[in-house]
N, C-alpha and C positions, 0 to 999 in steps of 0.2 A: 504493500500500500504506500510505501515511502516514495515510490516512483510515480505516483498518481498525481498528475498535475492538471490544472484546468484545461490545458491544451489536449491532454490525453483524454479527458472526460468528453470534450467536444467530439473528438474523433470516434470514441466509443459510442456516443449517442448517434452519430451519423451512421455508423455501421449497423447498429441495432435497429435503426428505423429505415434502412435503405429500401426494403421491400415496400413498406408503406409509402415512402416518398415516391418510388417509381409508379406505384398504382395511382397515387394522388395526381402525379404529373401527367399521366396518360389522358389525353384529351384537352390538356391546357393549351391555350393559344401560344403560338410560336413566339410572339413578342414577350409573353410572360416568362417562358422558359429561357429566352435569351437574356432577359433582364436578371433572372435568378442566377444564371450562369455567370454573368458579369459581376454580380454581387458576391458570389462565392469566390471568384478569382480575386476580387478586391480584398475580401476577408482573409484569404490565404496569404496574400502579399503582406497585409497588416500583421498577421500572426508571425510570419517569417521575420519581419522588421522588428517586432517586439521581442522575439526570441533572441535575435542578434544583439539587441540592446541589453537584454538581461544577461546574456553570456559575456558581453563586454564588461558589464559592471561586476559580474562574478569574478572574471579574470583579474580585474583590478584589485578586488579584495584579496584574492589568493596571492597575487604578486606582492602586495603590501604585507600580508601576514608572513609570507615566506621571507621577505626581507627583514622584518622585525624579529623573526625567530629562526634565523638562518642556521644556527647551531643550537640544538635543543638536547637536553639530557634524554637518554632513552628511558623506557619505562622501568628498567631494572637499575638505573643509575650507574651503569657500567661504562658509559661512554656517551658519545654524542652522535646524533644523526643529522643529516643535512635535510632541511625542509625546502622543497621546491614548490613553485606554484601548482604544478600538476599533483604533487603529493597532498597539498592543502585542499585542492578541489576534490580529490578522491576521499580524503578524510571527511569532508562535508557532504559527500554524496552528490556532488555536482558534476555534470559532464560538459562544462564550458570550454574545455580544451579539445573537444572531439574533432574539430576541424584541423587542429594542429598535430594530430597523432601521426 
């Protein structure tokens, strides 16, 4: 459930209601379907833009945290580990470096 985001919820709802949506759209005027299609594409573009902005902000947080805690004691106190931005993102459960992998 930790990976369940609002974006994932939207996609799940679309998948769950696809059959109903296809049946509902059968017989709709072409103009309405075209308008709906354009709106869907607009929403997809907005979602991609917002996801990119979120990931940029998350990367910034991870980079700052890694810089502040570059050398951290390990859990057993036997040495130090290097904290990288990617490690910080992984610790937080974020996938903001997915494009940089």
